[in-house]
N, C-alpha and C positions, 0 to 999 in steps of 0.2 A: 369573591370566594365561591359564589354559586357556580360560576363558570368552571372554576377549578374542580369542584366536587363532581359536577356533571361529567367533566372530561374523565375523571378517574373511574366513575361508575360505568361509563361506556367502554373504557379500556378493559376493566375487570370483567364486564359482561362478555366482551369478545373472547377473552381467554377461557371463561367458565363454560361457555356454550360448546367449546371445542371438545370438552370431556364427554358431553352428552351426544354429540353428533359425529363422533370419530368413525363410525361405520360408514358414513357417507363422506368419503375422503375429500372430493373436490368441494362439496358444500361446506364441510368443516373448515377447510383452509380459507375459502373465500370469505365466510362469515367472520372468522377470527381476524383476518387481515383487514377487512372493512371496518370492523369494530375498533380495532387498535388504531387504524389510520384516522377514523372519525374522531375518536376521543383525543388523540394527539393533536389533530387539527384545531379542535376547540381549545385545548390547553395552550397551544402555541399562540393562538389569537389572543387569549386572555392575558398571557404573560407579556406579549409584545405591547398590548394596549396599556398595561400598567407602567411599562418603561417609557412609552411615548408620552402618556398623559401625566406622568410624575405625580401620581396620587398617593395619599397617605397609606401606610401599611394596613392590611386587613387581618383581623385576629378572629379565630374561632376556637372556643373552648368547650370540651365535653367531659363531664365527670363520669368516669368509668367505674361502675359498681361502688362508688363512694370510696375508692381506694386511691386513685390518682386522677389527675386531670390530663386528658389527651388534648394538647394545645397545638394549633397551627397558626402560623403568622407568615404572610406574604409581603415582603418588602422589596426594595429594588434589587438587592443581592439575590434573593430567592427567585425573583422573576427573571433575572439575567440567566441563572443556571437552568431554569425551567425551559427556556427557549431551545437550547441544544438537546435537552432530555427528550422533549416531545418531538422535535423536528427529526432528529436522527432515528429515534425509535420508529417513527412512521415510515421513513424511507427504507429502513432495514426490514420492516415488516412487509412492505411491498415487494422487496427483493426476495424475501423468503417464499413467496407464493410459488415462484418457479424453481427456486433453489431446493426447497424441501419436496422431493418427489419420490420418496421411498414409500410407495403405497402398500408395501408388504408389512409395514410397521405403523399402522394408522394410530394406534393408541399412544405409541411413543411420540409421534408427531403432534398429536393432540396435547399430550402432557407438555411438550416443548412450547406450544403456543400459550398454554395455561401459565407456565412459569415465566414465560416472556412477558405476559401481561402483568403478572405480579411484580416482576422486576421493574417495569416501567412505573407502576403505581408506587412502589416502595421508594424508588429514587426520587420521585416527585415529593413524596411525603417527607423524606429526609431533609431536603433543602427547604421545606416549609415548617419543620419542627419548631415548636414554640417553647419547649422546656426540655430538661434533660431526659426524662423518662420517655417522652415521645421520640426524641432523637434515638435513644437506645433501642426501642422496640422496632422502629422502622429501619434502622441500620441492620439489625439482625434479620429482618424480613428480606432486605435487599441481598444480604450475604447468602442466605439459604436458597433463595430463588435462583441466584446466579450459579450456585453450586450445582443444582439440578440441571441447569442449562448446559454447563460444562460437560457433564457426564451423559449427554444425550446418546452417544454411541457407547453405551456401558458394556457391550460385549467385547470391546477392545481393551486389553489389559493396560496399554499405555494411557488410554483415556481415563480409566479408573484411577490409575496412579496420579495423573494430572489433577483429577478432581479431588482426591484425598489431600494432595499437597496444597491446593488452593483452599480447601476447607480448613486445614490446620493453620495456614497463614491468616486467613480471614478471622478465625476465632481467636487466635493469639492477638491480632490487632484489636479486636473488640475488647479483649481483656484489658489492654492498655487504656482504651477509651473509657471503659467503665471504672478503671482505677482512677483516671483523671476526674471523672464525674464524682466518684466517692470522695476524692480529695477536695474538690470544690464544695461538695455538700457539707463536709466537716467544718468548713469555714462560714458557709452561708446559712445552713440549716433549712434550705428550701430547694426545691427542684426547679424553680423558675430561673430564667435567664437574667432577670433584672438586677439581682444582687451580686452577680459575678464580678463586676468591675470594682467592687468595694473590698475585695480580699487583699491582703498585704502583697507588696511587690515581690517578695521572695516566694510566696506561695503561687503567684501568677506564673513565674518561670517554671516551677515544678509542674503545675497543671498543664501549661502549654507544651512542655516536652513530652509528657505522657500522651496527650492528645495528638501531638505531632507524630509520635511513633505509631499510634493506632491508626490514624487517618493516612499516614505515610505508607503503611503496609498496604492499604487499599489502593493508594495512588501509584505505588510502584517506585517509591523513593529508595535509592540504594542505601544500605544493602538489604532492604526489605522487599525487593522486586522479584525474588527468585520464582515465584509462582507464575508470573506473566508469561515467560517463554514456554511454559508447559501447558497452561490453561488455554491460551489463544489457539495454538495448533489443534488442540483436542476439540474445542467447541465448534459448532457450525459457524460458517463465515459471517452470517448476519448477526449472530450472537457475539462473535469476536468484534464486529464493528461497533456494537452497542457497548460492550464491556470496555473496549479501548477508547472509543470515541466519547463515551459519556460516563460510564460507571466509575472509572478511575478518577474522573473529575469531581465526583461526589466526595472523594477523599480530599481533594483540593478545597472543595466547599467547606468541609469540616475545619480545615486549617484556617481559612479566611474567617469563617463565622466565629470561632472561638478567639481568634485574635481580636476581632471587633468587640466581642463581649468582655474580654479581659482588659482591653484598652491599656496596654502597657506603654511605658514611656522610655524604657531602656533600649539602647541600640543593639544590645545583645540578641534580641529576638530576630532582628533583621539579619545580623551577621550569621547566626546559626542557619537561617533559611537560605542565605546566599551560598554558604559553604556547601550545604547539602545539594543545592542546585548545580553548583560547579561540578561536583563529583558525579551526580546523577546524569547530568547532560553529557559530559565528555565520555565517561565510561559507557553510557548507554549506547551512543552512536558507534563507539569503537567495537563493542561486542556485536552490534548489528552488522558491522563490516565483515566480521569473521564467520557469520552464520550462512548456512546453505539452504535451510528450509525457509521459504518465503514468508510464511506466517510467523515463524519464530523471529526472523529478521525484523518484521514489522512490530512485533511485541517489544523488542529491544529499542526500536525507534520510538515507541510510545514512552519508554523510560526516559529517553533523551528529551522528548518534548515536555515531559513533566519537569525535567531539570530547567528548561527554558522558562516555564511558568513560575517555578520557584524563584528563579533569578529576578523576574519582574516583581513578584510579591515581596521578596526580600529587599529590593531597592526601594519599593514603596514604604516598607516598614522603617528602613533607615531614614527616609525622608520625613516620616512622621516623628521619629525620635529626635531628629535634628531641627525640626520646625521648618523644613524646606518644602514649601507647598508644591512647587513644580515637580520636584523629584518624586514626592509622594504620589501626586495625581497621575503622572505618566507611568510610574512603576506599577501601581495597582491597575490602571486602565490597560496597560500593555499586557500584564499577566492575565487579566480577566478576558481581554479580547483574544489572547492566544488560546484560552480555554474554548472559546467559541470556534475559532479558526481550526484548531486541531480536531475538534469534533467532526468538522466537515471533511478535511483532507485525509485524516486517518481512517474514517469510515469508508471513504471512497477507495482508499488503497486496499482495505480488507475485503471490500466487496469485489474489487478487481481481482485480488488474489483468489478469492473463492471461485470466481468464474473461470480463472485459469486452471485451478486444481480440478474443478468439475469437468472441464472439457479435455484435459490432458491426462488426468488420473495421477498426477504427481505434484508434490510441493517442493521438490528439489530443483533449485534454479539451474544447476549445471546439466540437467536433463531436458532443458527447454531450449528456446531460441527461435527466432523467426516468427514470433506470434503476432507481430504488428500487421503482417499481411493476412494471417489466418483469422485474427480477432481484432479488426481495425478499431471498432468502437471501444472495446475494453482497453486496447493498447493506448489509444489517444486519451481516454479518460484517466488511465493510470499515469500517463505522462503529465497531465494537468495536476494530479495529486502529488506527483514527485516534484514538480516545480514549486508547488505551493509549500510543501513541507520543507523544501530547501531554502525557503525564505527569499525567493526570487520574484521580482516584479514581472508582470502586472497581476500577481495572484495574492491571495489573502494573507499568507504567512509573512510576507514582507511587511505588511502594515503593522501587525502586532509586534514584530521584532523591532521595527523602527521606533515605536513608542517606548519599548524597553530601553533601547539604545539612548533615546532622547533623555529619558529620566536618569539613566546611569551617567551620562556625560555631565548632567547638572550636579551629580554627586561628587564630582572631582573637586568641588570647593570645600568638601569636608576635611576634617583633620584626623590624624592618628590612624587607629585601626580601621575606622570606617572608610577613610580614603584608600587604604590598601585593599580592603575587601571590594570596594566599588571598582577599582582598577582591575582587579582579578576578574570581576564579573564581566567587564567589557571585553577583556582578552578572551575569556571563556566563550562568550557569545560568538565571537569571531571564529574561534576554533571549532565550535559546534556547527556553525553554519557551513564552514568549509568541508568538514567531514561528512555532514549530511548530504551536501552536493555530490561528494565522491561516492557515498553509499548508494544514492538513487541513480547516479550514472551507471554504477555497477548493475543494479537491478534491471533498469530499463534496457541497458545494452545487452545483457546476457539473456534475459527472458524474452524481450520483444524484438530485438534486432539480430543481425547475423543470420546464420542458417540453423534450421532445426537439428538438434543434437541427437534426437531419438525419433523413432517411428511415431510414437503417440503425440509428439510435438508437431511432426509433419502432417498428421492427419487431423489436427485440431480444427474446430470451426467456431464461429462466433456464438456466444451465449444467447439465451432466449431474450425476447424483446422486453419483457418486464425487468429482467436482470440488468440489461444494458440501459434501459430507461432510468432505473434507480441510480446508476453510475453517472449518467448524463446530468441528472438533477443536481447531484452533489458537485460535479465538475462546474456546472453553471454557478452554483453558490460560491465556489472558490474564486471564480472570475468576477462575479458581481461585487463581492466585498473588496476585491483588489482594485476595481476601477470606479467604484462608488462607495468609498469607505465611511463617508461622513456620518450617516445615521448609526452605523455600528460602533464607530468610535464614540459618538455621543452616548450611546447606550452603555458602553463600558465606563465612561466618565460618570454617568448617572448612577451606576451601581457603586462606584467608588465614593460617592458623596455620603455614604453611611459613616465615613471617617470624619469626625468633627473638624479636624484641621483643614480638610479640603472641601467641606460642605458648601462654602461660598466661593470656591475657586472658579475664576472666570475661564472657562474652556473655549469660549467663542473666539478668543484672540488667536487660538492655535488652529482653528478649523481651516483658515485659508492655507496653512502649510499642508494639511492633509489633502485639501482640494487640489493644490498644485501637484502633489504626488500622483493623485488620481488622473489629472490631465496629462501628465507625462506618460502614465501607463496607457491611457487611451491613444495618445500619439504613437506610442510604440506599436500598439495593436494595428492602428491604421497603416503605418509603414509596413508592418509585416504582411498584411493582407494585400497591399499594393504590390509589393515585391513578388508575393506568391501569384497574384493575378498576372503580372507581367511575364513571369516564368511560364505560366500556363499558356499564355498567348504565343510566346515564342516557340512552344513545342507543338502548336496546332499544325496539323498536316505533315509533321515529320515522322519518319519511321523510327520507332523506339525498339532497340534490340537489347538483349541481355546475354551476358556471358559470365563465365566463372571469374571469381576474384583472383588477381595475380597472386601466385603462390610463392613469391620470393625465391624463385629458382626451383622449387619442388614441382616435379612433373605430375604428381598425383596428390594434390592437397585433399584433405578430408576435413569433416566438421570437427574432428578432435583437435585440430590445430588452432581452434579459436581460443580466446581468453576464457579461463574459468573464473568463477567468483573468488577462489583462493588466490590465484595468481594475480588477479587485479588488485586485491586488497592487502596482499601479504606485506608489502613495505610499510603501509600505514599502520597496520595492526602491530607489526614488530616494533615500531617506534615507541609504543606504550608499555613495553615490558618494564618492570615486573608486575604492573597492575593487571596484565592480561597474560594468561598462560597458554602458549601455543604449543600443541603437541604434534610433532611431525614424525611420520613413519616412512622411511625411504629404504628400499631394498638394495639400492646401489648397483653400480656396474663394476664387476670385478673379474670379468673374463674377456678374452679377445672377441668371442662370439657370444654375447650375453643372451640370456633367455628373457623371459618376461620380467619387466621392471615395474615396480609399483611405488606409488607415492600417495600419501594421504596427509591431510592437515586438519586439525580440530582446535578450535578456540574454546577454552574452558573458562567458566565464570568463577573468578576467585572468591566471590561472596558465597557461592554454592559450595565450593571446596571447603572454605572456612566453616560454614554451617555444619557440613558433614563431619569435619575433623574435630571441631571443638565443642559441638553441642549434641548432634545426633548420635554419634558413636559412643561418647561417654554415657549418655542417657541409656542407650541400649545395653551397654555393658553393665550399668548399675541395675537396670531392671532385670537383666539376666541373672544377676547374683541374688535378686530378691524373689526369683521365681518359686523358691521353696515355700513361700507364704501361701501360694495357691495350690493346696494339696488335696482339696476335696473333703476334708474332715469337717462336718457340720458343727461339731462341738467346739472346735477351735475358732470357727467363724463367729459363733455366738460369743466366745471369749473376747475376740477382737472388738465386737460391738460394745460389750460391757466395759472393757478397758477404755475405749474411746469416750464413752459417756462419763466415766469416772474422771478422766483427764479434763474434759470440758467443764464438769462441775467444779473441779479444783480451781481452774483458772477463772471461771465466771463468778 
């Protein structure tokens, strides 16, 4: 616990000093980055040691003004989530040193580092909260600090709108969490975690659903995901990496933690989570296929991966309810390992997208192209992230999805609704994997391959050394977990042992299977490099020429004849109607000698449309009708207060 507190103090000090040294811009950035990296390094080491040594939980309690107890507890689950929190935050902070270069706004940059440090500290405190009040306070601190990070470019109206939308969703989610806490308190009479498992089974389901909605809003579960595609493009790219790679996983932590505390035995809990995972995973990747803004596309891809995590956790919950140890162990281990894996490859993709946007000045993928030659390190790192997120070997995404598949196939022995749900989960995982591969084929192909579609893509150059180094570190992590997965799989199993059913589950018998997968991945890499080396040798001394691509009979081909993101994904997106609304505008050809012809296509989020139609507009209409109450007459305002007091006295 001392290591943990020291790490938080150093991180906080790094952020606070930025507010006092903002006039010395390079010094301010350097000190903030060094402080955050140093604190995160200490925190990562402490959390990793707890997982490796498998020590007993550490508890710290502090009475706050004799009102409530601020309690922290670090167990295996907390330590597992602390690893990506500290690791990704450190790498993103390193990236920010070169990315944040607006010297004309030193105070805004200093405030960004301050709230960044607060966000890291608050996320770490949330996953170590030891009672309801500590969880609630640190959750709100995390939400508020991330809100200020989103509105960094507050001069931009779209950024302000994105920040306000995120604020409303995060506060609405918090209300559901607090309602769940209030419901739990009404049955236990205490703010501690220890008595939660004793509440009645019917109350457990209600409490879990309330907390699932609240934490699901932060995690981006459909249809509570609407803020993600707006907040991520608005925030600086290193902040997007932390929010998508780590912060939304704190929502997953909340779901896991309160499932463990409630200790339910009903299969309904797992069935609900799996259904949410199916909807979230499939629709998340379909919406991503239809997007043109690279950061908005990655935001929807995060929704997709939250769906995969939910599928793993739901399979684990079904295993617990049915007493199936293997299904439970692999479901939870796969879901938790995907939390770690996603933090690496999604952060890598956001950092790569940030480098592309900074060097080209645009986030629209159809205005890019040919960047693999202009930005080779960023392009190859982004390719590694794309292969990882698609679940392809020899990278880390394959390992966690394999564990989820393994657990799900063991669930085919179940009966009734659980069998049907498990079968749908397997099919959904396959569909999500295929669509994810298509999605990132689109992104890599249009952004990094082909010919530059615009002048600013043609004039792009590689990002700075620190920014590319950050990407290379994350790419290396994706590869290391893919070819040496045993310790990471063991860590995920260790975190899963908090569930009584699988506390004594023998995972060593399955490690050889994981090791064989790793050997296959290494063999693939060796063959790849051998073939690449032979190709290199065969071209030694040969003259290499270049010429235009065959234009299929056209004598003057142009870059406009390349595939666009819309044309590439159109058939796949159309397949999922009516869950996806595709709006197309085509001027048509209606003359022998037509003039300018235009075509545009936009994929709209049906959840957002439903929110506007059935919630936002009716509320605005009702509030408009009540506008007469706000008339400026002080006497009537006093009357309102007196009337409210009388009504409360009557009921109390």
